[in-house]
Each structure stands twice: as structure tokens, then as C-alpha cells.
C-alpha positions in Angstrom: 46.7 30.1 16.6 43.0 30.8 16.7 42.8 30.5 12.9 44.7 27.2 13.0 42.3 25.9 15.6 39.2 26.8 13.5 40.8 25.2 10.4 41.5 21.9 12.3 37.9 21.9 13.6 36.4 22.4 10.1 38.6 19.7 8.7 37.6 17.3 11.4 33.8 17.9 10.9 33.3 15.5 8.0 34.9 12.8 10.0 32.3 13.0 12.6 29.3 10.9 11.5 26.0 10.8 13.3 24.5 7.4 13.9 21.1 6.7 12.2 18.6 4.9 14.3 15.7 3.0 12.7 13.0 2.2 15.2 9.8 0.2 14.7 7.2 -1.7 16.5 7.4 -5.4 15.5 4.1 -7.0 14.6 5.4 -10.5 15.2 7.2 -10.1 18.5 4.8 -7.2 19.5 7.5 -5.0 21.0 9.8 -2.3 19.7 13.2 -2.8 18.0 15.8 -0.3 16.9 18.9 -0.5 14.6 21.9 1.6 15.2 23.8 1.9 11.8 27.0 3.3 13.5 27.3 0.7 16.2 25.9 -1.9 13.8 23.7 -3.4 16.4 20.0 -4.2 16.8 18.3 -3.7 20.2 15.0 -4.9 21.6 12.9 -2.8 24.1 12.4 -4.9 27.1 10.6 -2.2 29.0 9.6 1.3 28.0 12.8 3.2 27.4 15.0 0.1 28.4 16.9 -1.5 25.5 18.8 -4.8 25.2 21.3 -5.7 22.5 20.1 -8.6 20.4 23.2 -8.9 18.2 25.6 -7.2 15.8 24.3 -6.7 12.2 25.8 -6.6 8.8 25.1 -3.6 6.6 24.6 -4.3 2.9 24.1 -1.5 0.3 23.2 1.0 3.1 24.1 4.6 2.7 23.4 6.4 6.0 23.1 9.8 4.2 20.1 8.5 2.4 18.1 7.9 5.7 16.7 11.1 7.2 16.8 10.8 11.0 13.3 12.2 11.5 11.6 9.8 9.1 9.0 7.4 10.4 9.8 3.7 9.8 7.0 1.3 8.7 7.6 -2.4 9.4 5.8 -5.1 7.4 6.3 -8.9 7.6 5.9 -11.3 4.7 5.1 -15.0 4.9 8.8 -15.6 5.8 8.7 -14.6 9.5 12.5 -14.1 9.7 12.2 -11.2 7.3 11.1 -7.6 8.1 10.6 -5.0 5.4 11.4 -1.5 6.8 10.0 1.3 4.6 11.2 4.9 5.2 8.2 7.3 5.1 8.1 10.0 2.4 10.5 8.0 0.3 10.4 4.8 -1.8 13.3 3.3 0.1 12.8 -0.4 1.0 15.1 -2.0 3.6 15.1 -5.7 4.5 16.2 -7.1 7.8 16.8 -10.8 8.3 16.5 -11.9 12.0 18.1 -15.2 11.2 21.5 -14.0 9.7 21.2 -10.4 11.0 21.6 -8.7 7.6 20.3 -5.2 7.2 20.1 -4.5 3.4 18.6 -1.8 1.2 16.9 -3.7 -1.6 15.3 -1.0 -3.8 17.0 1.0 -6.6 14.6 3.9 -6.8 15.6 7.6 -6.7 12.2 9.0 -6.3 10.8 10.4 -3.0 8.7 13.0 -1.4 5.3 12.3 -2.8 4.0 9.6 -0.5 4.3 10.9 3.1 1.8 9.2 5.4 0.7 6.8 2.7 -0.9 3.4 3.3 1.5 0.5 3.3 0.7 -3.2 3.4 1.6 -6.6 2.1 -0.6 -8.4 -0.4 0.4 -11.9 -1.5 4.0 -11.2 -0.4 4.1 -8.0 -2.5 4.6 -4.6 -1.0 2.0 -1.9 -1.7 2.0 1.8 -1.1 -1.2 3.7 -1.6 -2.0 7.5 -1.6 -0.1 10.0 0.7 1.0 13.6 0.6 3.9 15.3 -1.1 4.9 17.9 -3.7 2.3 20.3 -2.2 -0.7 18.0 -2.7 -2.3 14.7 -1.8 -2.5 11.9 -4.3 -4.6 8.8 -5.0 -1.9 6.6 -6.5 -1.9 2.8 -6.1 1.7 1.4 -6.4 3.5 -1.8 -5.7 7.2 -2.9 -5.4 8.5 -5.0 -8.2 10.9 -7.6 -6.9 12.4 -8.1 -10.4 13.4 -4.5 -11.1 13.6 -3.4 -7.4 11.5 -0.4 -8.3 7.9 0.8 -7.6 5.3 0.8 -10.4 1.7 2.1 -10.6 -1.4 0.0 -10.8 -3.9 1.2 -13.5 -7.5 0.8 -12.3 -10.2 0.3 -14.8 -12.2 3.3 -13.4 -11.6 6.4 -11.4 -10.3 6.2 -7.8 -11.2 8.7 -5.0 -9.7 12.1 -5.6 -7.4 11.6 -2.6 -6.2 8.8 -0.3 -4.8 10.4 2.7 -5.5 10.4 6.5 -8.8 8.5 6.1 -10.3 5.1 6.6 -7.8 3.3 4.5 -6.9 -0.4 5.0 -6.3 -3.7 3.2 -8.9 -6.4 4.0 -7.3 -9.7 3.2 -10.3 -11.9 3.5 -11.9 -10.2 0.5 -8.8 -9.0 -1.2 -10.0 -5.3 -1.3 -8.9 -2.0 -0.1 -11.2 0.2 1.9 -10.9 3.9 1.4 -13.0 6.7 2.7 -13.2 10.0 4.7 -10.0 11.2 3.1 -8.5 14.7 2.9 -8.0 16.3 -0.5 -5.4 19.1 -0.7 -3.6 20.9 -3.5 -1.6 24.0 -3.1 -2.9 25.2 -6.4 -6.6 24.8 -5.6 -9.2 26.0 -3.1 -6.9 28.7 -1.8 -4.7 25.9 -0.3 -7.4 24.6 2.1 -8.0 21.0 2.9 -11.3 19.5 1.7 -13.0 16.5 3.2 -14.2 13.6 1.0 -17.1 12.0 2.8 -17.3 9.1 0.3 -16.7 5.4 1.3 -15.1 3.2 -1.4 -13.6 -0.1 -1.9 -11.1 -1.3 -4.5 -11.1 -4.9 -5.8 -7.6 -6.1 -6.7 -9.1 -9.0 -8.6 -11.4 -6.9 -10.8 -9.1 -3.8 -10.7 -12.2 -1.6 -10.1 -13.3 0.9 -7.5 -16.8 0.7 -6.1 -18.6 3.5 -4.2 -20.2 2.1 -1.1 -21.9 5.3 0.0 -21.6 8.5 1.8 -20.3 8.8 5.4 -23.0 10.6 7.5 -22.3 9.3 11.0 -22.2 12.4 13.3 -19.3 11.1 15.5 -17.1 10.5 12.4 -18.0 13.9 10.9 -16.9 15.5 14.2 -13.6 13.6 14.2 -12.6 14.8 10.8 -12.5 18.3 12.1 -9.3 17.3 13.9 -6.5 17.9 11.4 -4.1 15.5 13.1 -6.5 12.5 13.3 -4.9 9.1 13.2 -7.0 6.1 12.1 -5.4 2.7 12.9 -6.4 -0.4 11.0 -6.3 -3.8 12.7 -7.0 -5.8 9.5 -10.7 -5.9 10.4 -11.5 -2.6 12.2 -10.6 1.0 12.0 -9.8 2.4 15.4 -9.5 6.0 16.5 -9.1 7.3 20.0 -10.0 10.9 21.0 -10.5 12.8 24.2 -14.0 14.0 25.0 -14.5 15.3 28.5 -14.7 13.7 31.0 -12.8 10.7 29.6 -11.3 9.1 26.5 -13.3 7.6 23.8 -12.4 4.8 21.5 -14.3 4.4 18.2 -14.3 1.0 16.6 -15.4 1.2 12.9 -16.4 -2.0 11.1 -16.5 -1.2 7.3 -17.6 -4.8 6.4 -20.7 -4.7 8.6 -21.1 -1.0 8.2 -21.2 -0.3 12.0 -19.6 2.3 14.3 -19.2 1.6 18.1 -18.1 4.0 20.9 -16.3 2.8 24.0 -15.8 5.1 27.0 -12.7 4.9 29.2 -14.5 5.3 32.4 -11.8 3.6 34.5 -9.2 5.9 32.8 -7.0 3.0 31.6 -5.3 5.2 29.0 -3.4 8.5 29.0 -5.5 11.5 27.7 -4.8 12.2 24.1 -4.6 15.6 22.5 -5.5 16.9 19.0 -1.8 16.7 18.2 -2.0 12.9 17.9 -0.1 10.3 19.9 3.3 8.6 20.1 3.1 5.5 17.9 5.7 3.8 20.0 3.6 4.3 23.1 0.3 3.3 21.6 -0.2 0.9 18.7 -2.5 -1.9 17.4 -1.3 -5.4 16.3 -4.0 -7.8 15.3 -6.9 -7.7 17.7 -4.9 -5.9 20.5 -4.5 -2.3 21.5 -1.2 -1.7 23.3 -0.8 1.5 25.3 1.6 2.8 28.0 0.5 5.0 30.7 2.6 7.0 33.3 1.2 6.3 36.8 2.1 8.9 39.4 2.2 7.3 42.9 4.4 7.6 45.9 7.3 6.9 46.3 7.9 6.9 42.6 6.3 7.0 39.2 6.1 3.9 37.0 4.9 2.9 33.5 1.7 0.8 33.2 1.3 -1.3 30.1 -2.3 -1.9 28.9 -3.2 -4.7 26.4 -6.8 -4.6 25.5 -8.7 -6.8 23.1 -10.6 -4.8 20.4 -13.3 -7.6 20.3 -13.8 -7.1 24.0 -14.0 -3.4 23.7 -16.6 -3.8 20.9 -18.7 -6.0 23.2 -18.6 -3.3 25.9 -19.1 -0.4 23.5 -22.3 1.3 22.4 -23.5 1.0 18.8 -23.9 4.5 17.4 -25.0 4.0 13.8 -23.8 3.1 10.4 -20.5 4.1 8.9 -22.1 5.2 5.7 -25.5 5.4 3.9 -25.6 3.2 0.8 -25.8 5.1 -2.5 -26.9 4.2 -6.0 -29.3 1.4 -6.9 -31.1 -0.8 -4.5 -29.2 -4.1 -3.9 -32.2 -6.3 -4.8 -33.0 -4.2 -7.9 -29.4 -4.4 -9.0 -29.3 -8.1 -8.5 -32.5 -8.5 -10.6 -30.8 -6.6 -13.4 -27.7 -8.7 -13.3 -29.8 -11.9 -13.4 -31.8 -10.7 -16.3 -28.6 -9.8 -18.2 -27.2 -13.2 -17.5 -30.4 -14.9 -18.9 -30.3 -12.7 -22.1 -26.6 -13.4 -22.5 -27.2 -17.2 -22.3 -30.0 -17.0 -24.8 -27.9 -14.9 -27.1 -25.0 -17.4 -26.8 -27.2 -20.4 -27.6 -28.6 -18.8 -30.7 -25.4 -17.3 -32.1 -24.1 -18.7 -35.4 -21.1 -21.0 -35.1 -17.9 -19.4 -36.2 -14.6 -20.9 -37.2 -12.0 -21.5 -34.6 -9.1 -19.2 -34.9 -5.7 -18.8 -33.3 -5.8 -19.4 -29.5 -9.7 -19.2 -29.6 -9.4 -15.3 -29.2 -10.9 -14.2 -32.5 -13.7 -12.3 -30.9 -11.6 -10.7 -28.2 -8.3 -9.5 -29.8 -7.8 -7.6 -33.0 -5.3 -8.8 -35.7 -2.3 -6.7 -34.4 -2.9 -7.9 -30.8 -3.0 -11.5 -31.9 0.2 -11.0 -34.0 2.1 -9.7 -31.0 0.7 -12.5 -28.9 2.1 -15.0 -31.4 5.5 -13.3 -31.4 5.5 -13.4 -27.6 4.7 -17.1 -27.6 7.4 -17.8 -30.2 10.0 -15.8 -28.2 9.0 -17.1 -24.9 12.2 -19.0 -24.2 14.4 -16.0 -25.1 14.8 -12.6 -23.4 11.5 -11.5 -25.0 11.0 -8.9 -27.6 12.3 -5.4 -27.6 10.6 -2.1 -28.2 11.9 -2.0 -31.8 10.0 -5.1 -32.7 6.8 -3.7 -31.3 7.4 -0.4 -33.1 7.6 -2.2 -36.4 4.5 -4.3 -35.7 2.6 -1.0 -34.8 4.1 0.8 -37.9 5.4 3.7 -35.8 9.1 3.1 -36.2 9.4 6.2 -38.5 7.6 8.5 -36.0 9.0 10.6 -33.1 10.4 8.8 -30.0 7.6 10.3 -27.9 4.9 9.3 -30.4 6.4 5.7 -30.4 6.4 5.6 -26.7 2.8 6.8 -26.2 1.5 4.4 -29.0 3.4 1.5 -27.6 2.3 2.2 -24.0 -1.4 2.5 -24.9 -1.3 -0.7 -27.0 0.4 -2.8 -24.3 -1.9 -1.4 -21.7 -5.1 -2.3 -23.7 -3.7 -5.8 -24.5 -2.8 -6.4 -20.9 -6.3 -5.5 -19.7 -7.9 -7.9 -22.2 -5.6 -10.7 -21.3 -6.2 -10.2 -17.6 -10.0 -10.3 -18.1 -9.8 -13.4 -20.3 -7.4 -15.5 -18.3 -7.6 -13.9 -14.8 -3.9 -13.7 -14.5 -2.2 -10.5 -13.2 0.6 -9.0 -15.2 0.2 -11.2 -18.3 2.9 -9.3 -20.1 6.1 -8.8 -18.0 8.7 -6.1 -18.4 12.2 -7.8 -18.1 15.5 -5.7 -18.0 17.7 -6.4 -20.9 20.9 -8.2 -20.2 22.7 -5.8 -22.5 21.5 -2.6 -20.8 19.5 -2.8 -17.5 17.8 0.6 -18.4 16.1 -1.0 -21.4 13.2 -3.4 -20.9 12.0 -6.2 -23.1 8.5 -7.7 -23.1 7.8 -11.3 -22.2 4.8 -13.4 -21.8 3.9 -14.4 -18.2 5.0 -18.1 -17.7 1.6 -19.1 -16.3 -0.2 -17.5 -19.2 2.1 -19.2 -21.7 1.2 -22.6 -20.3 -2.5 -21.8 -20.5 -2.4 -20.6 -24.0 -0.2 -23.4 -25.3 -2.4 -26.0 -23.6 -5.4 -24.4 -25.1 -3.8 -24.5 -28.6 -2.9 -28.1 -28.2 -6.4 -29.0 -27.4 -7.8 -27.3 -30.4 
């Protein structure tokens, strides 16, 4: 009888499924939501720990086994305010929730995961970006974005070298200038430096328009140098300021870091509005930043019973009350005015050279001095085949005369050629992704190459004028 009972118990185990709960703080409604995949409901937190059912949801392409219960959920909102992108930390999984029709759907097709824990996620021009992170026993400095066409993540190739690591530092996308700030990062590799973390005290910015990294200087502020000794530090980014809260006796301190003005401010919690925070970090659901506001919950112990106090504080107000404690970084490299003088001189020389140059014959598309013959030949084919599915890799191999070489040699030569041509076209026309990769209708694993529609119009208009 005992054996029969154990057998029945084992057989029933697979039938017992544990619900997966995805919880996030919503940047539009400024409160917490959670989705229960077993009950198929979405709930809203009306008070701390008190949840109210919003409605029943539809699960589309969702496999609960793929979602680890312990994973952090990052919520991002595109221009359509009904939509939320829910990203599962340490994976490349992308889920979409539609508040209007209550659909919860997995929209990515990737199988890769584990390399981007604690990475920086943000939306730029309605495109998801994932930068840096930790995984596979090391930190990384990758810039990736989510391709809506292929439903997969792809890397961004910068024209110069990025910081050695983008992890647990001052990392945030500044929309007004279309740049990414990155500084004070940890570098770690299990195979290097005896497995110890190294601090990178550089401050950098990445321009998405120019696809280049620029070193702003070296971080020397004593308060920031002290903070980096805390291994579990958490820098929040408001879209304008970096904010970090630490406890220094006798009260809490909030540091507000302005990377644009290169300023650091310190605010002291003399009225003890916030709970003390330890070196172990803090609960992101009990304290978070949305826009200009810092939201924090504090347990107040009074008779006859304890209660939760919710604080909503303006960062701008805190900055006004705070004390300026110095620059974020000390500028490095050439003096600004000296650099400006050099640029002006180069512009003048270039203009004089341009005016005195001998006139050359107009060639195809006006690109004779920018593209070589093979590049112009491929461009002509792409224009000719624009209204089709594009051209396949075999056509490019024939053009590059590598069709008789090994597959690996073909792939490398083709990749280097397309990458170089893409960079030139981006610089000439200022259009991102001038050559697109389109899945073949015959086999989705195979990609064809096609000219960007906007670039096609520009080139054909230019050809008609000439």
C-alpha cells in the first residue's frame, strides 16, 4: 500500500503547476501591477501589499516554464500608452501586455540568455535597447537592440571602442541629446585579475547619431569614490539625474548626480522621512523613481498599530535643498576652446581645398569619391531589386568573387564588406540601417539584403536630378 501511495504521488506531481507571477512598477500609472499566469489575471496594488483584480487576461505564446520565478521584471512604455514591454532580467525574453484588450504575449523568438543580468534597458524612438550587464562569469559592454522585424536582438557596432564594461554604474539614456551616459562601472572577468572586481573611474557618453563613444573625463568626486566601495550599490536614473541613497550616520543621504551640468549634490534626511538602507541594497517595489519623483514606503511604528507611510518627493526640490559637493568628473583631453579652434581651422582649410579642387565627371549616384567599384555595383543591384525580396547571399558571394571559397571565408568576407558599406551609407545619408536584413519567404533562417526604403527614395531622387 505504501509503494502504491508513493507511485500515485509521483504520478500526480507533473500535474501540479506553480503559478508564475510577473510584478512590476508601472511608470505611467505610478503603482505596482502583477500578472498571475495560472489564474490568468492582472492585479493592481492599491496599497502596499493590498491587491485588486483589474481583469482576466489572455495568454498568447507564453510558456510558463520559460519564466524563472526569481527573475526581475523591467517594464518599459512605448509611445502607445496602452502597451507595456515586460523584459525578464538575465534573458532576452520580451513580453508585451496590452491594457486595452488585456493580451499578455511573448513577442521575441530568441533562445539566448544569461549574459545580460542587471543590464541597462530603455526605449529609444520606440525601439527596445539592452546595454551591458553581467553573465557567463564576466561583465560586458555590448549595445544591443530588439528588431521588430525578426523578433530577435542584434548588436550595434560603434565606430570606436566602448568602455571595457557597462555594469552597476552611472548608466542612462538622455533623450534630449540622444546619448547614453556610462561611467563608474565595474569590470569583472572570472579569468582575469584573480576574479576580482575592478572599478572604471571613467565617464563617457555614446552618441547614437554619430555611433561614437566620447570620453568626458575621470570621476574624482570623493563621495562617489566612497560609494563605489559598496558592492551592492544601485544607481537610479530619472532621465535627467542619477540618484543613489545611502546610510551614513546619523541619517540617510541622497546623492543627486547631474551628468549634463557635471554636478553632484548631497541631501540629508534630517527629518527621517525614509527607512534606513543597508549595503545590501533596497526593495525596488518599496522605493523607486519615476520621472522627477522619488517614491518610498516607510513602516511607522506607533500605538495602537503600525502603518505604512508613502513618501513622494520631487528630485528638483531635493536638489534645491541639497548641498553642492563638487563635479562628477574632471574633464580630460584637449582644452575645449583649443579643440574648437582646431575644428574651425580644419573647416576653413576644407572649404579652400573644395573651392580649388578640379571638377570631376559626375558618376553613378554622385558617390564616385566615396564608394569603390564593388560597393557601387552592389548598390546598383540593391536598387534594381528593391521591389523584390532583395538579394541573397549567393549573389553577394558572386559579386565578391568568394563563391568558390569555404563557407566560413564567405561569411567573414561578406560580413566585413556589408559592415563597411553600411557605415559609409550611414555617414553619407544620415540614415540608420541603410541595408536591411529580411527573412526569406522560403526559409526564415535565411536572410536577404534589401535597401532601406527611405534611402532608396533619396538615391533615386538624386539620380533623377542628375
